[in-house]
Backbone as a chain_set.jsonl record, in Angstrom:
{"seq": "MVRTSHAAAPIRSYRDLNVWKRGISLVLRCYRMTSVFPDDERYGLTSQIRRAAVGLPANIAEGHGRAYTGDYIRFLGIATGSLMELETLIIIAHRLGMLSRTDAASILDQTEELARMLAGLRRKLRARSSKKHVGS", "coords": {"N": [[0.852, -1.177, 0.0], [0.622, 2.138, -0.877], [1.447, 5.027, 0.731], [0.284, 8.266, 0.861], [1.117, 11.676, 1.206], [-0.841, 13.868, 3.099], [-0.634, 16.561, 3.244], [-1.707, 19.816, 3.972], [-2.952, 21.992, 1.506], [-1.451, 25.088, 0.54], [-2.808, 28.137, 1.835], [-3.868, 30.506, -0.169], [-5.8, 32.253, -0.737], [-8.954, 33.424, 0.551], [-10.791, 31.802, -0.64], [-9.679, 29.331, -0.643], [-10.095, 28.301, 1.823], [-11.648, 25.807, 3.752], [-13.744, 26.34, 5.515], [-14.864, 28.642, 4.43], [-15.722, 27.669, 1.924], [-17.63, 25.764, 2.744], [-19.345, 27.487, 3.98], [-20.35, 28.912, 1.772], [-21.768, 26.826, 0.588], [-23.726, 26.496, 2.518], [-25.073, 28.95, 2.258], [-26.205, 28.68, -0.314], [-27.889, 26.529, 0.174], [-29.641, 27.689, 2.05], [-30.856, 29.659, 0.485], [-32.224, 28.05, -1.385], [-33.909, 26.643, 0.374], [-35.485, 28.704, 1.542], [-36.872, 29.558, -0.642], [-39.318, 28.402, -0.874], [-40.778, 29.389, 1.173], [-43.6, 31.163, 2.579], [-45.015, 33.83, 0.582], [-45.557, 36.153, 2.019], [-43.517, 36.259, 3.801], [-41.325, 37.177, 2.542], [-39.965, 39.597, 3.075], [-39.488, 39.195, 5.658], [-38.686, 36.519, 7.521], [-37.493, 35.121, 5.355], [-35.764, 37.002, 4.093], [-34.143, 37.651, 6.302], [-32.951, 35.188, 6.998], [-31.491, 34.644, 4.685], [-29.755, 36.86, 4.614], [-28.299, 36.529, 7.018], [-27.071, 34.082, 6.498], [-25.46, 34.725, 4.261], [-23.774, 36.503, 5.477], [-21.896, 34.929, 6.779], [-19.813, 33.621, 4.972], [-19.076, 36.005, 3.736], [-17.969, 37.672, 5.742], [-15.823, 36.093, 6.516], [-14.278, 36.21, 4.198], [-13.835, 39.009, 4.046], [-12.415, 39.465, 6.426], [-10.124, 37.917, 5.924], [-8.947, 39.424, 3.988], [-7.946, 41.59, 5.331], [-5.297, 43.617, 6.691], [-4.192, 43.095, 9.188], [-3.799, 40.566, 11.645], [-5.359, 40.657, 13.941], [-7.616, 42.066, 13.07], [-8.642, 40.203, 11.249], [-9.31, 38.1, 12.988], [-11.309, 39.409, 14.409], [-13.262, 39.751, 12.411], [-13.84, 37.093, 11.922], [-15.144, 36.565, 14.279], [-17.419, 38.128, 13.905], [-18.5, 36.705, 11.768], [-19.114, 34.355, 13.118], [-21.094, 35.336, 14.783], [-23.089, 35.905, 12.856], [-23.63, 33.311, 12.12], [-24.751, 32.271, 14.492], [-27.001, 33.863, 14.613], [-28.297, 32.918, 12.337], [-28.834, 30.287, 13.134], [-30.734, 30.75, 15.156], [-32.814, 31.886, 13.641], [-33.462, 29.72, 12.028], [-34.463, 27.947, 13.926], [-36.723, 29.402, 14.699], [-38.144, 29.459, 12.241], [-38.667, 26.733, 11.993], [-40.294, 26.3, 14.261], [-42.461, 27.825, 13.553], [-43.514, 26.293, 11.608], [-42.52, 26.352, 9.035], [-40.315, 24.959, 8.312], [-39.375, 21.554, 8.22], [-38.794, 19.23, 10.918], [-36.659, 17.557, 10.34], [-35.279, 18.947, 8.258], [-34.591, 21.305, 9.616], [-32.982, 20.269, 11.702], [-30.892, 19.18, 10.224], [-29.745, 21.457, 9.034], [-28.984, 22.833, 11.332], [-27.075, 21.047, 12.316], [-25.147, 21.441, 10.384], [-24.517, 24.148, 10.832], [-23.43, 23.976, 13.372], [-21.102, 22.508, 12.892], [-19.743, 24.349, 11.251], [-19.397, 26.39, 13.135], [-17.571, 25.169, 14.87], [-15.4, 24.943, 13.114], [-14.833, 27.632, 12.582], [-14.083, 28.463, 15.161], [-11.782, 26.944, 15.496], [-10.155, 28.047, 13.495], [-9.898, 30.644, 14.462], [-8.512, 30.14, 16.869], [-6.106, 29.132, 15.825], [-5.144, 31.38, 14.418], [-4.833, 33.194, 16.541], [-2.848, 31.883, 18.017], [-0.723, 31.921, 16.176], [-0.407, 34.685, 15.952], [0.364, 35.362, 18.556], [2.821, 34.083, 18.712], [4.307, 35.582, 16.915], [4.518, 37.981, 18.296], [6.024, 37.237, 20.509], [8.505, 36.568, 19.416], [9.321, 38.99, 18.463]], "CA": [[0.008, 0.006, 0.0], [1.376, 3.366, -0.978], [0.904, 6.095, 1.569], [0.509, 9.591, 0.295], [1.084, 12.768, 2.174], [-2.055, 14.665, 3.056], [-0.305, 17.919, 3.703], [-2.703, 20.805, 3.578], [-2.538, 22.915, 0.45], [-1.279, 26.429, 1.101], [-3.95, 29.045, 1.743], [-3.47, 31.698, -0.933], [-6.977, 33.097, -0.812], [-10.058, 32.981, 1.368], [-11.487, 30.769, -1.412], [-9.018, 28.061, -0.336], [-10.493, 27.882, 3.179], [-12.787, 24.904, 3.788], [-14.852, 26.972, 6.22], [-15.521, 29.544, 3.473], [-16.412, 26.819, 0.936], [-18.827, 25.207, 3.386], [-20.247, 28.614, 4.197], [-21.02, 29.154, 0.501], [-22.747, 25.744, 0.438], [-24.836, 26.81, 3.428], [-25.833, 30.05, 1.645], [-27.016, 28.111, -1.405], [-28.938, 25.714, 0.794], [-30.613, 28.588, 2.656], [-31.621, 30.266, -0.594], [-33.169, 27.045, -1.895], [-34.87, 26.344, 1.419], [-36.407, 29.805, 1.74], [-37.622, 29.853, -1.868], [-40.658, 27.859, -0.731], [-41.445, 30.05, 2.287], [-44.746, 31.971, 2.128], [-44.697, 35.126, -0.021], [-45.615, 37.245, 3.004], [-42.277, 36.234, 4.572], [-40.24, 37.636, 1.668], [-39.21, 40.659, 3.746], [-39.34, 38.794, 7.044], [-37.722, 35.438, 7.747], [-36.733, 34.796, 4.136], [-34.696, 37.982, 3.96], [-33.228, 37.574, 7.441], [-32.162, 33.947, 6.89], [-30.531, 34.803, 3.601], [-28.747, 37.859, 5.022], [-27.433, 35.939, 8.048], [-26.252, 33.049, 5.838], [-24.472, 35.418, 3.424], [-22.822, 37.146, 6.377], [-20.827, 34.008, 7.188], [-18.644, 33.636, 4.08], [-18.665, 37.383, 3.413], [-17.082, 38.149, 6.793], [-14.584, 35.317, 6.428], [-13.516, 36.802, 3.084], [-13.404, 40.364, 4.399], [-11.363, 39.356, 7.42], [-8.923, 37.388, 5.295], [-8.353, 40.504, 3.209], [-7.443, 42.669, 6.205], [-3.842, 43.646, 6.827], [-3.773, 42.694, 10.514], [-4.403, 39.321, 12.146], [-6.423, 41.015, 14.887], [-8.816, 42.384, 12.296], [-9.136, 38.934, 10.724], [-9.962, 37.404, 14.099], [-12.548, 40.137, 14.702], [-14.254, 39.427, 11.37], [-14.286, 35.721, 12.172], [-16.119, 36.693, 15.35], [-18.65, 38.622, 13.288], [-19.03, 35.557, 11.016], [-19.712, 33.473, 14.119], [-22.361, 35.977, 15.169], [-24.036, 35.655, 11.775], [-23.991, 31.891, 12.196], [-25.666, 32.111, 15.633], [-28.245, 34.488, 14.185], [-28.919, 31.976, 11.412], [-29.361, 29.162, 13.922], [-31.93, 31.233, 15.824], [-33.843, 32.046, 12.615], [-33.872, 28.368, 11.61], [-35.337, 27.449, 15.012], [-38.01, 30.12, 14.588], [-38.839, 28.967, 11.036], [-39.177, 25.391, 12.306], [-41.412, 26.399, 15.215], [-43.603, 28.397, 12.822], [-43.997, 25.29, 10.655], [-41.99, 26.589, 7.694], [-39.272, 23.95, 8.084], [-39.596, 20.29, 8.911], [-37.828, 18.92, 11.981], [-35.495, 16.962, 9.669], [-34.533, 19.997, 7.577], [-34.017, 22.193, 10.629], [-31.9, 19.561, 12.392], [-29.777, 19.057, 9.286], [-29.083, 22.772, 8.905], [-28.329, 23.122, 12.63], [-25.846, 20.232, 12.348], [-24.195, 22.134, 9.512], [-24.067, 25.378, 11.49], [-22.556, 23.586, 14.496], [-19.821, 22.15, 12.317], [-19.103, 25.604, 10.84], [-18.984, 27.092, 14.346], [-16.327, 24.52, 15.323], [-14.35, 25.302, 12.163], [-14.476, 29.04, 12.839], [-13.381, 28.527, 16.441], [-10.45, 26.41, 15.243], [-9.383, 29.025, 12.73], [-9.583, 31.746, 15.364], [-7.45, 29.669, 17.77], [-4.881, 29.037, 15.04], [-4.679, 32.731, 14.15], [-4.359, 33.759, 17.814], [-1.573, 31.245, 18.351], [0.273, 32.452, 15.265], [-0.205, 36.083, 16.311], [1.108, 35.453, 19.819], [4.194, 33.677, 18.407], [4.96, 36.721, 16.263], [4.813, 38.985, 19.312], [7.068, 36.723, 21.387], [9.78, 36.631, 18.705], [9.602, 40.355, 17.973]], "C": [[0.893, 1.237, -0.005], [0.697, 4.424, -0.121], [1.248, 7.42, 0.935], [0.41, 10.622, 1.395], [-0.223, 13.542, 2.0], [-1.789, 16.053, 3.604], [-1.32, 18.903, 3.143], [-2.109, 21.717, 2.486], [-2.401, 24.302, 1.052], [-2.53, 27.294, 0.866], [-3.467, 30.322, 1.055], [-4.586, 32.735, -0.936], [-8.022, 32.583, 0.169], [-10.819, 31.854, 0.685], [-10.864, 29.391, -1.208], [-9.445, 27.504, 1.013], [-11.734, 26.97, 3.116], [-13.995, 25.539, 4.48], [-15.602, 27.945, 5.297], [-16.313, 28.747, 2.442], [-17.704, 26.244, 1.518], [-19.842, 26.3, 3.707], [-21.017, 28.946, 2.926], [-22.087, 28.075, 0.268], [-23.961, 25.99, 1.316], [-25.694, 27.946, 2.851], [-26.742, 29.494, 0.555], [-28.167, 27.286, -0.861], [-30.033, 26.607, 1.403], [-31.473, 29.284, 1.584], [-32.647, 29.285, -1.165], [-34.271, 26.789, -0.891], [-35.912, 27.443, 1.564], [-37.226, 30.134, 0.492], [-39.047, 29.319, -1.804], [-41.394, 28.436, 0.474], [-42.617, 30.874, 1.739], [-44.292, 33.335, 1.592], [-44.692, 36.251, 1.009], [-44.397, 37.247, 3.935], [-41.085, 36.741, 3.768], [-39.358, 38.665, 2.356], [-39.045, 40.36, 5.234], [-38.273, 37.723, 7.164], [-36.894, 35.084, 6.518], [-35.522, 35.711, 4.008], [-33.671, 37.854, 5.084], [-32.353, 36.325, 7.384], [-31.104, 34.097, 5.815], [-29.401, 35.761, 3.974], [-27.787, 37.264, 6.038], [-26.522, 34.884, 7.417], [-25.14, 33.687, 5.007], [-23.388, 36.06, 4.294], [-21.655, 36.232, 6.769], [-19.648, 34.03, 6.217], [-18.16, 35.033, 3.734], [-17.705, 37.927, 4.471], [-15.78, 37.367, 6.864], [-13.689, 35.936, 5.356], [-12.992, 38.184, 3.451], [-12.279, 40.32, 5.43], [-10.053, 38.88, 6.831], [-8.2, 38.478, 4.51], [-7.772, 41.632, 4.041], [-5.94, 42.509, 6.421], [-3.357, 43.065, 8.161], [-4.531, 41.461, 10.998], [-5.534, 39.629, 13.127], [-7.719, 41.374, 14.198], [-9.455, 41.114, 11.737], [-9.896, 38.179, 11.797], [-11.281, 38.075, 14.444], [-13.625, 39.815, 13.692], [-14.723, 37.979, 11.481], [-15.294, 35.677, 13.313], [-17.457, 37.189, 14.826], [-19.306, 37.501, 12.474], [-19.715, 34.575, 11.961], [-21.043, 34.036, 14.609], [-23.436, 35.769, 14.124], [-24.53, 34.213, 11.812], [-24.971, 31.642, 13.343], [-27.02, 32.742, 15.337], [-29.012, 33.535, 13.268], [-29.54, 30.809, 12.164], [-30.692, 29.583, 14.585], [-33.085, 31.357, 14.814], [-34.35, 30.696, 12.113], [-34.8, 27.759, 12.661], [-36.71, 28.102, 14.937], [-38.805, 29.6, 13.391], [-39.408, 27.575, 11.278], [-40.396, 25.473, 13.211], [-42.659, 27.009, 14.584], [-44.152, 27.434, 11.766], [-43.512, 25.49, 9.234], [-40.9, 25.596, 7.318], [-39.611, 22.69, 8.849], [-38.518, 20.103, 9.983], [-36.528, 18.388, 11.35], [-34.639, 18.041, 9.004], [-33.857, 20.932, 8.582], [-32.832, 21.531, 11.324], [-30.677, 19.441, 11.483], [-29.01, 20.373, 9.148], [-28.367, 23.115, 10.203], [-27.074, 22.283, 12.806], [-24.752, 20.923, 11.526], [-23.652, 23.402, 10.168], [-23.146, 25.065, 12.678], [-21.173, 23.216, 14.0], [-19.053, 23.413, 11.895], [-18.635, 26.397, 12.048], [-17.686, 26.506, 14.888], [-15.158, 24.908, 14.406], [-13.888, 26.738, 12.368], [-13.681, 29.177, 14.125], [-11.943, 28.015, 16.266], [-9.567, 27.38, 14.487], [-8.979, 30.214, 13.619], [-8.44, 31.366, 16.322], [-6.098, 29.635, 17.04], [-4.307, 30.439, 14.782], [-4.157, 33.409, 15.427], [-3.003, 33.203, 18.2], [-0.441, 31.785, 17.464], [0.6, 33.902, 15.6], [0.622, 36.218, 17.567], [2.573, 35.024, 19.606], [4.97, 34.815, 17.774], [5.381, 37.755, 17.3], [5.949, 38.548, 20.24], [8.437, 36.855, 20.718], [10.165, 38.015, 18.208], [10.743, 41.004, 18.672]], "O": [[1.818, 1.345, 0.8], [-0.501, 4.67, -0.255], [2.385, 7.651, 0.524], [-0.299, 10.441, 2.384], [-0.644, 13.828, 0.879], [-2.602, 16.633, 4.323], [-1.726, 18.816, 1.985], [-0.954, 22.138, 2.545], [-3.143, 24.662, 1.966], [-3.202, 27.187, -0.16], [-2.738, 31.118, 1.649], [-4.349, 33.93, -1.113], [-7.972, 31.421, 0.571], [-11.434, 31.03, 1.363], [-11.472, 28.383, -1.569], [-9.176, 26.34, 1.31], [-12.74, 27.324, 2.502], [-15.135, 25.305, 4.08], [-16.825, 28.058, 5.372], [-17.446, 29.104, 2.118], [-18.744, 26.242, 0.859], [-21.049, 26.06, 3.704], [-22.213, 29.233, 2.988], [-23.185, 28.38, -0.197], [-25.092, 25.725, 0.909], [-26.92, 27.899, 2.952], [-27.93, 29.815, 0.518], [-29.284, 27.342, -1.377], [-31.219, 26.303, 1.278], [-32.676, 29.468, 1.77], [-33.8, 29.649, -1.397], [-35.444, 26.723, -1.258], [-37.101, 27.151, 1.697], [-38.178, 30.911, 0.568], [-39.898, 29.733, -2.592], [-42.515, 28.019, 0.77], [-42.621, 31.238, 0.563], [-43.322, 33.917, 2.077], [-43.914, 37.197, 0.891], [-44.261, 38.142, 4.768], [-39.957, 36.735, 4.261], [-38.134, 38.614, 2.234], [-38.52, 41.185, 5.982], [-37.093, 37.985, 6.935], [-35.709, 34.777, 6.641], [-34.395, 35.247, 3.835], [-32.467, 37.94, 4.842], [-31.16, 36.384, 7.683], [-29.95, 33.719, 6.014], [-28.233, 35.501, 3.683], [-26.579, 37.472, 5.934], [-25.342, 34.797, 7.757], [-23.998, 33.23, 5.05], [-22.228, 36.146, 3.891], [-20.558, 36.709, 7.057], [-18.556, 34.432, 6.619], [-16.975, 35.235, 3.469], [-16.722, 38.582, 4.125], [-14.744, 37.921, 7.233], [-12.498, 36.158, 5.577], [-11.829, 38.495, 3.193], [-11.301, 41.059, 5.316], [-8.987, 39.38, 7.193], [-6.975, 38.45, 4.386], [-7.16, 42.547, 3.489], [-5.395, 41.408, 6.342], [-2.224, 42.593, 8.249], [-5.737, 41.331, 10.79], [-6.551, 38.936, 13.139], [-8.8, 41.033, 14.678], [-10.678, 40.974, 11.755], [-10.993, 37.676, 11.554], [-12.265, 37.397, 14.74], [-14.783, 39.624, 14.062], [-15.874, 37.672, 11.169], [-16.198, 34.841, 13.312], [-18.51, 36.72, 15.258], [-20.529, 37.362, 12.488], [-20.77, 34.029, 11.64], [-22.0, 33.292, 14.823], [-24.584, 35.485, 14.467], [-25.705, 33.939, 11.566], [-25.923, 30.878, 13.183], [-28.059, 32.229, 15.754], [-30.224, 33.367, 13.406], [-30.657, 30.393, 11.855], [-31.661, 28.824, 14.56], [-34.213, 30.967, 15.117], [-35.534, 30.548, 11.809], [-35.803, 27.13, 12.322], [-37.734, 27.436, 15.092], [-40.001, 29.331, 13.508], [-40.508, 27.267, 10.82], [-41.405, 24.81, 12.972], [-43.778, 26.744, 15.024], [-45.146, 27.735, 11.106], [-44.034, 24.864, 8.313], [-40.599, 25.413, 6.138], [-40.077, 22.747, 9.987], [-37.468, 20.744, 9.945], [-35.432, 18.739, 11.788], [-33.418, 18.053, 9.164], [-32.695, 21.301, 8.415], [-31.792, 22.162, 11.514], [-29.546, 19.589, 11.945], [-27.779, 20.389, 9.147], [-27.253, 23.637, 10.172], [-26.099, 22.757, 13.389], [-23.59, 20.975, 11.93], [-22.461, 23.694, 10.068], [-22.2, 25.804, 12.949], [-20.174, 23.574, 14.625], [-17.855, 23.529, 12.152], [-17.575, 27.02, 11.996], [-16.799, 27.245, 15.316], [-14.054, 25.171, 14.883], [-12.692, 27.024, 12.331], [-12.707, 29.928, 14.175], [-11.004, 28.586, 16.821], [-8.383, 27.526, 14.789], [-7.859, 30.716, 13.53], [-7.524, 32.155, 16.556], [-5.079, 30.06, 17.583], [-3.101, 30.646, 14.92], [-3.15, 34.116, 15.387], [-2.12, 33.934, 18.649], [0.656, 32.069, 17.946], [1.762, 34.305, 15.539], [1.489, 37.088, 17.65], [3.469, 35.558, 20.261], [6.154, 34.998, 18.057], [6.463, 38.336, 17.205], [6.736, 39.374, 20.702], [9.417, 37.213, 21.372], [11.221, 38.188, 17.599], [11.087, 42.145, 18.363]]}, "num_chains": 1, "name": "protein.A"}
């Protein structure tokens, strides 16, 4: 059996981040899911769910483009806030009968995974930032 190295590819862009890619997948899923919501929710839950979902990868991208690691970490915190907002909106949509228990649970599983990924990225960036300050 030949063993291959699974070294992580270098991150050249926010588009290389798995958390950003999965965030985009979540946005697409939320858009599809809300397309069947009642028309009178177009400016209510539909809009809020879509905005919160879009906020996740958008803030990851914006943070990645910042010059300072502290700014990046702050934008990852904002992305996490958007994710928590999305979770709350999904729970509300389920309780109002707009989402099945299965669909809501599946999306919440996805948001929990993304929250763990964001927390890991924040920890990694903090550790790298603190190492820079120690060696300065």
